N, C-alpha and C positions, 0 to 999 in steps of 0.2 A: 503494500500500499504506500508506495512513494512515488513522486514524480511531479510533473509539473501541473498546476491548477490553475485555469482562467477564471477570472471572476468578472461579473458584470453588474452594475448599479441599475435597477428598473426605477429608480426615483425621476421623476419629471425634472424639477428643478434643482440641480446639482450646485449651481453658482460656478465657482473654479475648480471643481472636482471633476477629473478625468470619469469615464464610464468604466472603460476596461482597465483591469488588472491582471498581474501574474503572480503566482506564488510558488513557493517550492515545498510539497507535502509529504508528510511521514505519517505513519499509522500503524495500527496492529489490528489484527481479527481473530476472532476465537470463535470455532463451532461448539457450542455447548452440547447440543445434539445433532442428529441428521438433519435435523428441521429447522433448530433455533440456533443463530448466530450473533454476535455482537461485535461491534468495531467502533474504534476512536480513531480519530485522525485531527492532525494540526498542520496547517499552513503559513509557512512565513512570507510575508508580502516582500516581493522583489522590487516591484515598479513604484515610482512615486506616484501618488495619486493626484496631487495639487497641480493645476496648470499654472507655474509662475510666470509666464509669459504676460498674464494680466495685471501682474503686480509691478508698478513702476513706480519708484519713490526716490526723490533725489537726497534724502537723507539716509537711508536704511538700505542695505542691500539684501532684498528679499531673494536672490536666486538660489540660497541655501536652505529655502523652505521646502520642508517633506512631509508627506504622511504617507503610510504602509497600512495594508490591510492585512492584520493577522486573525486566522478563524480557527476556531475548535470546533468539531463535529463529534458526535457520539450517534452511533446507530445501533439498532436492534431488528433484525430481519427474521423472516420465516420463509423455510423453502418448502415448496410443494411438491 
C-alpha cells in the first residue's frame, strides 16, 4: 500500500489554493478473516497547494509561502 496519490479539491471557491495535488502514500492492510479486512494509509503532501503568483507585496517576499495536504485514512472492508 505505497505509492503516489493524486488529490483534487471539489470546493467551488478556493481563492489562491490549487485544486490538484500530489502525495506519497504508505500504508498497511490486514485480513482479519477471508471476508473482513482493515487498512490504514498516510499520504505526505509533495506539491505546494498555494498559488504564490497571486501574492504581490513590495515589503514582504511571499514566494516561500507553502501549504501541503497530509491525509490519514482508515478503511474497513468486506469481501463477497
